[in-house]
C-alpha positions, 0 to 999 in steps of 0.5 A, spaced: 221 364 206 215 367 204 216 367 197 217 359 198 211 359 201 206 363 195 210 358 191 207 352 195 201 354 195 200 357 188 201 350 186 195 346 183 193 340 185 191 335 179 184 334 176 179 334 182 175 328 180 169 329 184 168 336 180 166 330 174 158 329 176 158 337 176 161 337 168 156 331 166 150 336 168 153 342 166 156 340 159 153 333 157 146 334 160 144 339 154 145 333 149 141 329 153 136 328 145 133 322 144 126 319 142 122 317 147 114 315 147 110 314 152 103 315 155 102 321 159 095 318 162 090 325 160 085 320 156 080 319 161 078 326 162 073 330 158 078 335 156 082 331 152 082 326 147 083 318 148 090 318 144 095 320 151 101 318 147 107 322 146 113 322 142 119 326 146 126 328 145 128 332 150 125 331 157 124 324 158 131 321 157 134 327 160 131 326 166 132 319 168 139 322 166 139 327 172 137 322 176 143 318 176 147 324 176 143 325 182 144 318 186 152 318 184 152 325 187 149 324 193 153 317 195 159 321 193 157 328 198 155 322 204 162 319 203 166 325 202 162 329 208 164 323 213 170 321 211 173 328 210 168 332 216 174 338 216 172 341 210 165 340 210 163 348 210 157 352 213 150 348 211 145 355 215 144 357 208 141 351 205 136 350 211 130 353 207 132 349 201 131 343 205 125 346 209 123 346 201 125 339 199 120 337 206 114 339 203 115 338 196 116 331 198 108 332 203 106 334 195 108 328 192 105 324 198 098 327 197 099 328 190 092 329 186 096 324 180 102 320 185 105 316 179 106 322 175 109 326 181 113 320 182 116 318 175 114 324 171 109 327 166 108 331 159 114 335 158 116 337 164 118 330 166 120 334 173 118 329 179 120 329 187 127 326 185 129 332 180 126 337 184 130 334 190 136 333 186 136 341 183 137 342 191 143 336 192 146 338 186 147 346 189 150 343 196 153 338 192 157 344 188 157 348 194 161 343 198 166 340 192 169 346 190 175 348 193 181 350 189 183 355 184 184 350 179 176 347 181 174 354 178 178 353 172 175 346 170 168 349 171 170 355 168 173 351 161 167 346 162 162 352 161 166 355 155 166 348 152 158 347 153 156 353 150 161 353 144 158 346 142 150 347 144 152 354 140 153 350 133 145 348 133 144 355 134 148 357 128 144 352 124 138 354 127 139 361 126 139 360 117 133 356 118 136 348 118 135 345 124 141 339 126 136 335 128 132 334 121 139 332 118 138 324 117 146 322 120 143 326 126 136 322 126 140 315 127 143 318 133 137 320 137 132 314 136 132 307 135 132 303 128 125 302 128 123 309 130 127 311 124 124 307 120 118 310 122 119 317 123 125 318 119 125 326 115 117 327 119 120 331 126 116 337 125 120 343 128 116 346 134 119 353 132 119 356 124 124 359 121 129 362 124 128 362 132 134 359 136 131 354 141 139 349 141 137 343 143 132 345 149 126 345 146 124 352 146 126 359 145 124 361 151 128 356 155 134 357 150 134 364 152 133 363 160 140 358 158 144 364 154 143 369 158 145 366 164 152 364 159 152 371 158 151 373 164 158 369 166 162 371 159 161 378 161 164 379 168 169 374 165 171 379 159 171 385 165 175 382 169 180 379 164 187 382 165 190 378 159 188 381 153 188 376 148 183 373 154 179 378 154 177 379 147 175 371 146 171 372 152 167 379 149 168 374 143 164 369 146 159 374 151 158 377 143 155 370 140 151 369 147 148 375 146 147 374 138 143 368 139 139 370 145 137 375 139 134 370 135 130 367 141 125 373 140 124 372 147 122 378 150 124 376 158 130 376 156 132 383 155 128 384 163 133 379 164 139 383 162 137 390 164 136 387 172 142 383 171 146 389 169 142 393 174 146 389 180 153 389 175 153 396 176 151 396 183 156 391 185 162 394 182 160 401 183 166 406 181 170 401 176 164 402 172 163 409 171 170 409 169 170 405 163 162 407 162 163 410 155 167 403 152 161 399 155 155 404 152 160 404 145 159 396 145 152 396 146 150 401 142 154 397 136 150 391 138 144 394 139 145 397 131 147 391 129 141 386 131 137 391 130 139 391 123 139 383 123 131 384 125 129 389 119 133 385 114 128 379 117 122 383 118 122 385 125 120 379 128 122 381 133 122 388 135 113 387 133 112 383 139 115 388 143 108 391 144 102 387 146 095 391 145 091 390 150 084 386 146 077 386 150 074 380 146 066 380 144 065 373 146 065 373 154 061 368 157 058 361 155 055 356 160 051 349 159 045 347 164 040 343 163 035 349 161 039 351 156 046 355 153 047 362 156 052 365 152 055 373 153 057 377 147 059 383 147 055 385 155 049 383 151 047 375 155 041 371 152 039 364 153 039 359 147 035 352 146 034 347 142 028 342 139 027 339 133 023 346 130 030 348 131 033 354 135 029 359 140 033 364 144 030 369 150 034 374 153 035 373 162 028 376 164 026 370 160 023 375 154 022 370 147 027 373 142 025 371 134 031 369 130 031 370 123 035 365 118 038 367 112 038 364 105 043 358 107 038 356 112 043 358 119 040 362 125 042 369 126 044 371 133 042 378 134 047 381 139 051 388 136 054 383 131 050 378 129 053 370 129 050 365 125 048 358 128 048 352 124 042 347 126 045 339 126 041 333 127 046 328 127 047 321 130 040 321 133 042 327 138 040 335 136 045 339 135 048 346 133 054 349 131 055 357 133 059 361 128 063 366 132 068 371 131 073 367 135 072 361 133 066 354 132 063 352 139 058 345 137 053 344 142 048 338 143 042 337 147 042 330 151 037 327 156 041 331 161 041 337 158 046 341 154 054 340 152 059 342 150 062 337 144 069 339 144 075 338 139 076 332 141 069 329 140 068 328 148 061 331 151 062 336 157 059 342 160 061 349 161 061 352 167 064 359 171 071 358 171 074 362 178 078 367 174 081 375 175 078 380 170 083 383 167 079 387 162 082 385 156 089 385 159 089 377 159 092 378 152 099 380 154 105 376 155 103 372 149 097 369 153 100 370 160 095 373 163 090 369 162 094 363 165 095 367 171 088 370 171 085 363 172 092 360 176 091 366 182 084 364 184 086 357 185 092 358 189 087 358 195 087 351 195 095 349 196 097 353 201 100 347 206 101 342 200 100 342 193 097 339 187 104 334 187 110 335 182 108 335 174 100 335 176 100 342 175 096 340 167 091 337 171 091 342 177 089 347 172 082 348 170 083 345 162 076 345 162 076 353 161 074 352 153 071 359 152 078 362 155 082 358 151 079 359 145 079 367 146 086 367 149 090 361 147 087 360 140 085 354 141 080 351 146 083 344 145 090 346 147 093 344 154 095 349 159 101 345 162 105 350 166 103 357 169 109 360 165 111 363 171 116 359 176 113 361 183 106 360 181 107 353 178 112 352 184 105 354 189 101 350 185 105 343 185 108 344 191 104 348 196 105 356 199 110 354 204 114 351 200 114 357 195 116 361 202 122 356 204 125 357 197 123 365 196 128 365 203 133 362 200 134 366 194 133 372 198 139 368 203 143 368 197 142 374 194 144 378 200 150 373 202 153 374 195 151 381 194 155 382 200 162 379 198 162 381 191 160 388 192 167 388 195 170 384 191 177 385 187 176 380 182 183 377 181 182 370 182 178 366 178 175 363 183 172 370 184 170 372 177 167 365 176 163 366 182 160 373 180 158 371 173 154 365 177 151 370 182 149 375 176 148 368 172 143 367 178 139 374 178 138 373 171 134 366 171 130 368 177 128 374 173 125 370 167 122 366 172 117 371 173 115 370 165 117 362 165 118 355 168 123 350 172 125 345 166 131 340 166 134 345 160 135 351 166 134 349 172 140 345 173 145 349 170 141 355 175 143 351 181 149 349 179 151 356 178 148 358 184 153 353 188 159 356 185 157 363 187 156 361 194 162 356 195 166 362 191 163 368 197 165 363 203 171 364 207 174 358 207 180 357 203 183 350 201 188 352 196 
């Protein structure tokens, strides 16, 4: 009787069609690439040009695809939980996520740009419905996964999508982008757009950076490190030799593509994930540590060799050197232009005779001119100013080592003329002085130094989903000139998901989200450290748990996106479903 019972329970059901929304997000959404043109509405701002129309391949239609899947998932979820209540799993762990959704909705209601928060905007396209969809897909996945067959189906989907998307990655490794092929372009744009843009789609990233179909190598790195975590667990726990070799090859391919993203944050995520992995498996690791270390050593030697052949594009980025900028501050006012350069401050004024200067005590500084008629500003390193008189306005261009700044005198006072030919005030920007460390992390610390003083304004609710660019002090022309190398650059995100969420949906929403993350970690870690990993359910769940840890680590240096975040929430749902005590096999 016992054997017959085992045979009966081991029989697998057919394909579970309730998994289709999950598979659509995991397997189809990464390939939602189609050209769209839209106006993101920043032309009214002084810090932006009059043209705010942009072409987008990666997020516009992807967001609509995700919203459609989320709506279908919501309907199915309601019907299933109503008709089959006996199959409903505990929802306690999702309470913090529900609280996060409430504050996200409140932030949308009080948004500084309601249209952007409702429909999405400027490359991100993470409106309120997308944010709610992330949480919904996590809960949907958690509720729908039941049998061992379900986990095997999802596991196959993960492998298939990786194999397909890696094709684009291998082309990029060798300096080619599939989107530049005429045949592909005909599929990703209309006939009218093809006639206009054929062969002129510019790659955002050159040479052999791997970005898959995910726009940016940073997002590709997050995507790849999550899949690498899943393949690492599957290769470790698989008993059948042929399958183990296949998983090891998939792991090797994911890590190799990851290397060619040249993303440093991914290395930190790998270390964090590895530590959690070792803590979970405990003694088993030390029984096989020699094989693991040998594999790591061989892989590192291969990667360093490839980097050397390519001129060390990755290793050269490992260390950032702090730099103390010479230009420190520029302020415009009714009285003149105050400039601090190399710790020395001067006030510049302009009249028809030319340029005048005085120090902060009011002492007049005599300015000399060179043979070209340029005024010499006497800092420790002299800088030049070129007098201009165009359009019946007095103006001059300050020629700095960091770049050029043009100033105009009007009846209302002195103004900075930005690269879009708009006049704007240069004002004091609230910031943290990091003493030259702002350069670190490809300028991330510069962004954080400006974001942190903003946070006190968003305790209850935030500025609204997809409004970070409008909340950020884009008129920080000096900071962007020094640390972003372009005063016209639009800082569209904090490059730190936790800071971005605080700004956009408020501190309370972030705290609710952090509680969910902590509960998720505690629940899964407690389960998987005592798990024998003998079933696909346990193996995939553990792999997805480690993938989530890697994602959350990357979030300190990257943002939520339609390229990676849906995968994270589905993986979180898989890890939670696998670690529940309910058994529907």
